[in-house]
PAKEVEX-868418 format. One record per residue (C-alpha): x, y, z; residue number from 1; residue in one letter. Coordinates in steps of 0.25 Angstrom, whole numbers. Layout:
N
X  Y  Z  NUM  A
...
! end
This chain:
75
-160  -70  117  1  M
-151  -70  129  2  G
-141  -80  133  3  V
-138  -86  147  4  K
-126  -95  150  5  T
-129  -107  159  6  I
-121  -118  166  7  T
-126  -132  165  8  I
-119  -145  169  9  S
-112  -154  159  10  L
-123  -164  160  11  E
-133  -154  157  12  A
-125  -149  145  13  Y
-124  -163  139  14  K
-139  -166  141  15  A
-142  -153  133  16  L
-132  -156  123  17  L
-139  -170  121  18  R
-152  -163  119  19  L
-147  -152  110  20  K
-150  -154  95  21  K
-141  -148  83  22  P
-145  -134  82  23  G
-150  -132  96  24  E
-144  -124  106  25  S
-143  -128  121  26  F
-154  -117  124  27  S
-163  -124  114  28  D
-161  -137  121  29  V
-164  -131  135  30  I
-176  -124  130  31  L
-182  -137  124  32  K
-179  -144  137  33  L
-186  -133  145  34  V
-198  -132  136  35  R
-200  -148  137  36  K
-203  -147  152  37  H
-216  -139  151  38  R
-226  -137  162  39  S
-238  -147  163  40  I
-246  -134  163  41  K
-242  -131  148  42  E
-248  -145  144  43  L
-262  -141  149  44  A
-272  -143  138  45  G
-262  -149  128  46  A
-272  -160  126  47  W
-285  -152  126  48  S
-288  -155  111  49  D
-287  -171  114  50  V
-300  -177  115  51  D
-303  -188  125  52  D
-303  -199  115  53  V
-289  -196  110  54  E
-284  -195  125  55  I
-290  -209  128  56  N
-283  -214  115  57  E
-270  -208  120  58  I
-272  -214  134  59  M
-275  -227  129  60  L
-262  -227  120  61  G
-254  -223  132  62  I
-260  -234  141  63  R
-257  -244  130  64  E
-243  -240  129  65  A
-241  -240  144  66  W
-247  -254  144  67  S
-238  -259  133  68  R
-226  -253  140  69  W
-229  -259  153  70  G
-231  -273  147  71  M
-217  -271  140  72  R
-211  -268  154  73  E
-217  -280  160  74  A
-209  -289  151  75  R
! end
């Protein structure tokens, strides 16, 4: 594997350092961050095995949670 030297700001370095776990390299941290931001296209079909009943249950749970959260915020 090749190696490249890059220059980053002190702020960026400190942010990476906060995310870095023991045994991880800065390259590991950067790759983890880059992979988190996937294209929406990569998610196409991700729920294809979930039936309509299960989706309705999930949506009901989400609506109930939002409703409870909204009632808490109104206080």
